N, C-alpha and C positions, 0 to 999 in steps of 0.2 A: 469681558465678553469676547473681544476680538482675539485675545490670546487663546481663550478656550476653543474658539472656532478654528483657529489656526492649528492647534494641536489635533483637533478632530480631523481636519483635512489631511494632515500629515499621516495620521494613523490609518485612515482609509486608503491612502495611496500606498502605504507600506504593506497592506495585507497581501497583495499579489506576490510581492517579494517573499513574504513569510511562507506562503503556500509553496512557492517554487523551491525555497531552501529546504523545507521539510521534505518535500517530494524527492529532491535529489538525494538527501540523506537516506531515505527509505530505499531508493533504487540501489544505492551503494551497499546497503546492508543485505539486500537480497542477493546482489552479485557476489558478496563475500561468502554467503552460504553456498553458492554454486561452486566457488573455488574450493571451499572446504570439502565438499562432497566429490567434485570431479577430479581435483588435483591432490586431495589430502592435505590442503593448505590450512593447517591449524592456526597459523597467524592471522589469516583472513577472518576466521570465526572469532578469534579473540578480539580482533578489532571491533567487531560488532558488539561483542559483550562489553568491552571496555567503554564504548561510546554510548551505552544504553542510558545511563543516568543523565548525561548531558542532553541527549535527545529528549528525554522525558521533561527536563526543565524547559527546554525550548518550546515543546508542544504545549505545556501548561501555561507558559507565559503568553503565547499567542491566543490560546483559548481565553485567558483572562482579559486580553485586549478586546477580543470580540464581545465578551460579556459586558465589559465596561462601556463599549460603544453602544450596545443595544439598550442597556439599562439607564445610562446617564445621558446619552446624546439623542436617543430615539431617532435613528436615521430613517429616512423615508425613501420610497421608490427604489431606484437602482442601487443606492447605497445600502438599503436594508437587505436587498437580495445578495449583494456582495458579502456583507457581514454574516448573514445567515449561512450562505453557501460555504464561506471560508471556515466557519466554525464546524460545520458538519463534515466538510472534506478533510479538514485536519484531524478530526476524530477518526475517520476511516483510515487515514494514513498512519495514525498512531497505532491502530489495531494491526495493520499490516506489519509495522515495524516490530510490534510485540511478538508476532509470529516468526519474523526473521530472527529475533533474539532467542526465542525458544528453540528454533532450529539450530542456531549456533551452539546453544548449550548442549543439545543432543549430540552434535558432532564432537564436542569436547568430552562429554561424560561417558560415552560408550564407544566401543571399537566398531566404527562404521567401515568395516572392510567391505565395501560395496562392490558386487560383481559389475564388470564394466557395462554390460547391457542395461543394468538397473541404474547405475550411476549416470549413464548417458540420458536416460529418461528423466531422472530427477533434475539434472542440469538443464535439460530442455524445458522442464516445468518452471524452473527458477528464471530462465531467460525469458520465457513467455510472460510470467508474472511481472518481471521487471519492465518489460516492454509495455504491458498494459498500464502499469502505474505511471511510467514516463509519459505515455500518450494522454492519460487522463489529466495529468498535471499541466501538460502543454495546452490541452483544450481549455482547462480552467483559466489559464493566463490569457489565451488569445480570443476566448469567447466564440470559438468556431464549433458549431454544433456537429458539423461533418466530422471533425477530428474526434469529438466525443463518441460519435457513433462507431468509430473504428474500434474502440475499446470493447464494445459489446460483440463485435464480429470476431474478436480474438478468443472469446471465452470458450467457444465450442472446441477449439483446438486444445486448450488447457484441460478441459474436462476429458477429452479423448486420451490425453497423456496420462491423466490420473487413472483412468480405467486400465491402461496398459500396465501401470505400476501395480495396481490391485491384482491383476491377473498373474503377474510375475510373483508377487508375494505369496499368493495362494499356491502357486506351483512349487515354490521353495518349501512351504509348509507340508505339502503333500509328499514331496520327495524326501523330506528330512535331510536336506543338504545342510552344509555348514552355515550357509547364509540364513537358515531358518531361525536361528537364535536371535537375530536382530531384525527379523521380518516385521514385528509390530512397530519398531522404530522407523523402518523404511516407510511403512504405510502412513505413520504419523507425519513424517516430513512431507510426503506427497500431499496429504490432506491440508497441511499448512499452506502449501503453494496453491492448491485449488481454492482455498478460502481467500487467499490474497487476491485472486482474480475477481472474486465476488465483491470484495471491498473496492477494488480498482473500478469496477462497474459503478459502484455507488458514488465514487468521486466523479466519474463521468456524468452521472445523473445530476449531481450538484453543479457541474459545469453547465449543463443544459439549463438548469433552473436559474443560474446566475445570468445567463444570456437571454433567456426568454420568459422567465417567470413560471415555467411549466416543469413539473417533475414527473416523468413517466406519464405525461398526458394530463396531469391534474394542474389546474391553475392555482398558484400559490402567491402569497405576498402581494406587494404593490406592483402595478404596471406603470410604465412611463407614459 
């Protein structure tokens, strides 16, 4: 029994580290897509593609740990909030990374000769999404609700950038410029970045839940 409890305590303490490691990997993958789009750095995109399988293994291993803790150890109070929040936050981070992976594939498979004005917008979107993810993961680790709230404040700017990309893409299509042939792909990339921001907000929500037991104003789980 003592050994079992000791293993439980160790796994609980490791969860914060797992979320941090996964979050950093996601940020790096988003930044790689920015390099591929902004600098034409195909090696950066390939790095994200090559690392996808190992990321998936890590993600699933941590999810399995969370499920084991919930089903076999039946954690209570703050431990239950940590395990639940970790499971859900990691799920959101995995979705973000999947979108970074799909973006990397797009930059590899098509000729993304992006006009500079559009490339700058897409890189700005990637930078904003990476910042939101980084901030959400930091807030998860430090339990600071104010840090989590900053993530929501960034989303309007990301949405505004998406709208600028959409307008540019429509302009290319109307004018029949050379860039029009890849216009749907440009918009897909922008949409991925916009959705990354939505999932970053979800991670921030779970950070708040971990700290307070409240998720967007609803009381959940056990209270200390």
